[in-house]
C-alpha positions as CSV (number, residue, x, y, z in Angstrom):
1,M,91.2,118.3,72.2
2,L,87.7,119.5,72.7
3,V,88.8,123.1,72.6
4,L,90.6,122.5,69.3
5,V,87.5,120.9,67.8
6,I,85.3,123.8,69.0
7,K,87.8,126.3,67.6
8,L,87.8,124.6,64.3
9,V,84.0,124.7,64.2
10,L,83.8,128.4,65.1
11,D,86.6,129.6,62.8
12,Q,85.1,128.1,59.7
13,P,82.9,130.1,57.4
14,A,79.2,129.3,57.1
15,A,79.8,126.9,54.2
16,A,82.2,124.8,56.1
17,P,82.5,121.2,55.3
18,D,80.8,118.8,57.6
19,R,84.0,117.1,58.6
20,Y,84.7,119.8,61.2
21,L,81.3,119.5,62.9
22,L,80.7,117.4,65.9
23,S,78.0,114.9,65.6
24,I,76.7,113.1,68.6
25,A,74.3,110.3,67.8
26,P,71.4,109.9,70.2
27,A,71.2,106.7,72.2
28,P,69.0,104.0,70.6
29,V,65.6,104.0,72.2
30,C,63.2,101.1,72.0
31,S,59.7,101.9,70.8
32,N,58.1,100.6,73.9
33,R,60.7,102.3,76.2
34,S,61.9,99.0,77.7
35,V,65.5,98.5,78.6
36,I,67.4,96.4,76.2
37,V,69.8,94.0,78.0
38,D,72.0,91.6,76.0
39,Q,72.8,88.1,77.2
40,L,76.3,88.9,78.3
41,T,75.2,91.8,80.5
42,A,72.5,89.6,82.0
43,F,75.1,86.9,82.8
44,G,77.3,89.5,84.5
45,A,74.5,90.9,86.5
46,A,73.4,87.4,87.6
47,A,77.0,86.5,88.6
48,V,77.5,89.6,90.7
49,A,74.0,89.1,92.3
50,A,74.9,85.5,93.1
51,M,78.2,86.7,94.7
52,L,76.3,89.1,96.9
53,V,73.7,86.6,98.0
54,C,76.3,83.9,98.7
55,Y,78.5,86.3,100.6
56,A,75.6,87.3,102.8
57,L,74.7,83.7,103.6
58,E,78.3,82.4,104.2
59,W,77.7,82.1,107.9
60,R,74.9,79.5,107.4
61,S,76.9,76.8,105.6
62,S,80.3,76.1,104.1
63,W,78.5,75.4,100.9
64,F,77.6,79.1,100.5
65,V,81.4,79.8,100.7
66,L,81.9,77.3,97.8
67,A,79.0,78.9,95.9
68,F,80.6,82.3,96.4
69,G,83.7,81.0,94.8
70,G,81.7,79.7,91.9
71,A,80.0,83.0,91.5
72,C,83.5,84.7,91.5
73,V,84.6,82.4,88.7
74,A,81.5,83.4,86.7
75,S,82.2,87.0,87.4
76,A,85.8,86.5,86.2
77,V,84.6,84.9,83.0
78,Y,82.3,87.8,82.5
79,G,85.2,90.2,83.1
80,F,87.4,88.5,80.5
81,L,84.5,88.3,78.0
82,V,83.8,92.0,78.1
83,G,87.5,92.9,77.9
84,A,87.9,94.1,81.5
85,W,90.8,91.8,82.2
86,P,91.8,93.5,85.5
87,F,88.3,92.7,86.9
88,G,88.7,89.1,85.6
89,V,92.1,88.7,87.3
90,V,90.8,90.1,90.7
91,E,87.7,87.9,90.6
92,S,89.9,84.9,89.8
93,I,92.0,85.6,92.9
94,W,88.8,86.0,94.9
95,S,87.6,82.6,93.7
96,L,90.9,81.0,94.9
97,V,90.6,82.7,98.3
98,A,87.0,81.4,98.6
99,L,88.0,77.9,97.6
100,R,90.7,77.9,100.3
101,R,88.3,79.3,102.9
102,W,85.8,76.5,102.0
103,W,88.5,73.8,102.2
104,K,89.6,75.0,105.7
105,R,86.0,75.4,106.9
106,R,85.1,71.9,105.8
107,R,88.1,70.5,107.6
108,R,87.2,72.4,110.7
109,D,83.6,71.4,110.6
110,S,84.4,67.7,110.1
111,L,86.7,67.8,113.1
112,K,84.2,69.5,115.2
113,F,81.4,67.0,114.5
114,P,82.9,63.6,113.9
115,P,80.7,61.0,112.2
116,L,78.8,58.6,114.4
């Protein structure tokens, strides 16, 4: 496809119409050179960061396993909102796996340390 477009551009005379020319718009740049992040991207980044932190701390408490499942749900919501439905499906499955792991770990911990 690119070869065809380039061939069309090169084969045209000097007074060729602009419809054959490639135009690549430069990326928008903020005047103060700061990175522009919309709310949806910030939500997705926070969800994935929460997943990472909770996964690293799962050994401390079963509540981190549950929090990991909640972060997976948030990541799934983000995936569906941005249109990356395979990512949303995978994260939904991970949230169910985390919920099951939390349930089993709570049962195991309650049997290990019975109430007084």
